[in-house]
N, C-alpha and C positions, 0 to 999 in steps of 0.2 A: 455452706454451714459457717465455715470458718469466718469468711469476710461478713457475716450476719452477727456474731459473735463480735469482731473487731469493732463493724459500725457501734454497737449498743453498749461496748468498752467505753469507746471515745466519745459518744453521746452523752456517756453518766460520767465522764469526767469534763467534757465541757459543762452539764449541769452543776455540778457541786463546785468547781471553780468560781462560776457566774454568782452564785448562793454564797460564797466566800466574799467576791468581790462588792455586792451589795449587802452584806451582813449590816446591821445596826449604820445604813446609809438612807438620810432622809431623801427618796428618789426624786420628789416633784421640786425639793433645793435644788437638787443636782441640775435636773434639767431649766432650772432659773439660772443656773452659773451658764447653761451656754449660750440662752438667750443675754445674757448681758457681757457676752466673750466679745472681745476687739476684733471687728470684721476684718480689718485691715490684715494682723498678724494672721488671721485666720486663711485670709487669701495666699498670704507668705506659703505659710504651712500646705496649702493645696498646691502651690506650683511647685513646690521642691520635690513631690511625690512623683510629679512626668517627668521632672528633671532626671531625679535618681533611675529610673527605670530606662531614659536613655542611657546614660552610663552606662548601666550594667549590660545592655546588648552590644554598646563600645566593646568594654573589656572582654564578654564574651567572644566578640568576632576575632577578637585579637588572638585569645589563647584557641579557637578553633582556629588558626592558620596555618599550624603543622600540620592539619589533616586535610586544609584544599580551602581554598577562596570562599567567603560565605559574602553576602550582601548585609548590608545594614536595616534593609529593611525586613528580611525574612528572620534575622537574628531579633529584630524587636518584635516582630510580631510571634515568633516563638516564645520569647521571653513573656509577654504579656499574656496565650495563652498558658505557660507553666503557672505562672503567679494566680491566675484567675481559677486554674484548677486547684491550687492548692486553700485558695478559698473558699471550696466549695463541697471539695472531699479530703475523707481526713489521712492521715500521715504523709500528707506532705505530698499525695499522689504527682503536685505536679512538676516536681524534680527530676521523676522517669517519662514524663507525658512531655518534657520540652524538649530533647534532645532527640524524640522520636520523631514531634512534629517538624522539626527543622530538618530532619533527615528526608523527609517526603517532599522537599522542597530544595534540597541542595546534592549535591555529590559526595554524602559523605557517612560515615561509618556512626551510626545510630549509637553503638557502642564506645567507639572512641569519642563522639560528643558526650557521652553520660559521664565520661572518665573526666572533661573538662568541667561538669557541674560541682565534680566532688574537690576538684584543686579551687573551685571558687570557691565553697564554704571553708576551705582552710585558709585563700587568701583572707577571706572577711574574719577570719577568727584572729587572724596575726592582728589583721588590724584595727578590730576592737579594740584587742589586749592592749594594743601600742598608746589607742586612744585612753583606756582605762589607767594605763600605766602613769601617762601624760597627766591626769587628774591628779592622781594620789598621790603624786611626789614631787607634784610642781604647783599645779593651780588649786587643788582642795585643801591644803594643810590648816588652813582654819576649820574647814569642819572635821579633819582627822582629830584634831584638837579636842573639838566639843566633844566627838563620839567615837573615842580609840576603840573600843571592842569590836561597834561596828565594824570599822573600818580594818581592821586588824582582819576579819573573816574575808573581808573585801580583797585584801591584799592576797590571803591565801589561796581562793577561789584563782583570781588571776594567774598567779604564781603555776597551780597544778595543771591549769587552761591552757598555759601558754608551754607546757614541758609536753603534753597531750599533742598540742597544735605543730611543734617542732619536732616530734617523733613520728609524726602521719608522715609530715614531709619528706622525714628521712626514708621512711617505707616506700613511699611514690617517687622518690628519686631513686632508688634502688631499682625498682620496677619497670623505673622507663627507659633506665642503662641499655636496654638492647632487649626490645620487644621479641623481634625476631629469636635470639635466643632462651627467651623465655616461653616463646610458642613452641619451640623444640624439646627445651626440657617437659614443660606439660603432656608432651604427645609420648612421654612414656609410660605414663600413668596407663596405657593400656596395656602394661602388666597385671594391674590390678583393676580394671574395670572395664566395659566393653571397647573396644577400639574405637567405635562410632561417637562414643560418649565421650572418651579421651582427646579425640579430635575436635570435636564441638568445643571439646573445654578449652585445649590448647588455640582454636582460634579466635575465640573470646578475649580471654586473656591479652592475646598478643596485639587485638584491635585496642584494647583497653588501655596497654602499654602505651598505644600507640598515641591515643587521645592525649597523655599524659607530656606530649613533646616539648612545650613551654617548660617542662620544669629540668630537663636535659641540659638548657642553657642557661649557667644563673641571668645573664645580662635578661634574658627574654623575660624569667622569671621577676624581675626587678620590676621591669615596665608594668609587668600584670600586677606587683603590688601598686606599683605609683597611682595604676588608675584605682586602685582600690580605697586610697583616700580622699579623693574630692568624691567619691561615693556616699561615702560613712558621713565625711565633713555636711553633706548635701542632707541628708538623714537626720544628722545633728542640729543642723538647722532650722528643718521642720518639726522637731519637736521642741525645740527654744522657743519657736513662733508662737507653737500652743501655750506652752507654759507664760508665756508674755501676753497673751490673748486673755490669757485666765489670770493675770496679774500675780503670778508666783513669785517670789522671791530666791531667782535661780540667774546664776550667768550662765553664758553660752556654753562654756564649757564644763557647766553642770550636766548638760545633755550626754557627754561621754559619758560619767555615772551613769544616766536612765539607758543609753543603747545596752550597755553589760548588762542590766538588768533585764530589759526588751530579748534581749536576745535569748536569756535564760527562761523567760516567759513563751517566746513564742518556739523553744522545745518542744513542749508538752505537746504532743501530737493529736490536735483539734483542727477541725477546719477551720481555715481563717486564721488560727491563733486565740480561741475565742476562750474568753476566760484568762489564760495564761497570759495573756498580751495587757489585760484590764489590770490584772490583780498585780501583774510588776509593774505598772506604772503607777498606779494608785500608791503600794508600799513605798517607791523609789520617792515618789512627791511627799508624803507624808513624813517618813519617817527622815529622811534627810533636809527636805527644803520645810517641813512647817507648814505644807499646803492643808487646808481643811477638808475632811473627809469628802463632802459634797461636791467642794470644786474639783478635786483630784480624780473623783468618779465620772463628773462630766467631761473634763479634758481627757481621760483615757477613753472614752465613748468617741469624742470627735476625732482624737488622733488615729484610733484604729478605725475610723470609718474612712478617714483619708489616707490610710497607709495600704488599704485594700480596694477603697474605692475605684482610682485610677484605672489599674490594672485589670480587676474585674470585669470594669466596662469596656474597654479596651480588647482583654482577651476573650470575652464572649462575641464581641463584633468581628475580630479577626476568625476565631472560629467558627463563626456561624456564614462566613465568605466561602468557606470549605467544607459545609456540611456538616460539621461539626456541632453534637448537641451535651449536652450534662452527660447522657447514659452512653455517648459516643466517648467521651474524656474517661467513664470511667472503666469504660471495655476497652481502650487504648491503655488506660494504667493497666489492669488486669493481665493483657498481653504481653506489656513492657516487663513487666516483672518476671514472668514465667519464660526459664530458660531456653524453652523450646521454640517459643516465638520470638524471643530473642535470636535464636540460631539463623532460623527463618527468613526472618530480615537481613540478617548478617551476609546470610550466601547468596544474597543477588543485589547489590548496591542500588537503589530508585535514581534514575536518571531526573535531572533535576526538573521539580515541578511535577515529576510521576510519585505517587502515593505507591508503597509496597501493599505483596498482596494482600497481607496480615490488614494493613492500615485500612487499605480502601473497602475489605469487609466488617473492617470495624468502625467508619468512621463517614462512610459516603452511602449507610443507608437514607438516611434522612435526605438526600436529592433525589434518590429512588424513589422516596415515599412523592417526595413534592414532583416529579414527572409523572406517579400512578394517580395525582390527582389530590394526594391526603395533605400534602406539605408535612415538613419537619415536624418532631415535635421541639417545642420550646423547653429549654431548661427551666 
């Protein structure tokens, strides 16, 4: 019941954002601007989406090293499947599916791998804020003089987000300091909760802290942060290429500001960031760079398709290879969010290539139907 209510709320939110996005816009004119966009620049933007997916996998592979060696192939596949799930399911379900999908193919703790996802998001936030600061204080001075009120709000929001990111990194650093000690400390919860539950919480917390291995060594954390800059500069290139394709008067560094706005837009928990992504881009293009509404709407639609298209197609392909369809992704996300399911997976780490028992039940039903002659149900 709670799941259905959440779905209804998310869909209503997406519908409201789309209505806001298309309010007072000539849709046929917007479609016409897509037809007149420069194809070479659109092709460049699309190519950057594949590149940033590969860089994400490489960075994740590096963050996972304290847990154990992983292959780029499996890290890339899990990354694509996770992003595909986030494009189709609400509340960014791919963030929890991704580490559990990887744990089925590598000798890793799923909880530890999930900790690296949180670390990734903090690294992303720090990188985006650095790019935004470079725009606000170096590259965007002319725009700042033209719109001082708006720029003051951008500076305040950036400073607040920066403080939150640094605070979160400090908390993770403390947690990662001594995973075994953290586990022993939480075991004392048996004084107030059942001993079995206290032991479960302690084991999960210890594995989570172990997954933060990269943060225990500043040099390793700096390398991971260094990986984040080519990732986000590639994303910036993709955004700028679409702006050029639609003939917006926006410099490359202007994409740093749009990235910050898009990060806010995609934080809205709709499937594939539908609505939030579109409205954030439209506002940035029209308010800061004077783009016509119709062109901004057309560009937002194209950029969103490019942003989710490659990972969606690749993710569905990789998921189908192991018999995982959309229903299986939803079940896997539900099980990954449940503490008891997490405990079951953590109790017996699967061997390389062998799914855990819970994952087998959740995602291998499709191949069983195929052997029975019915074939897997397509998402």
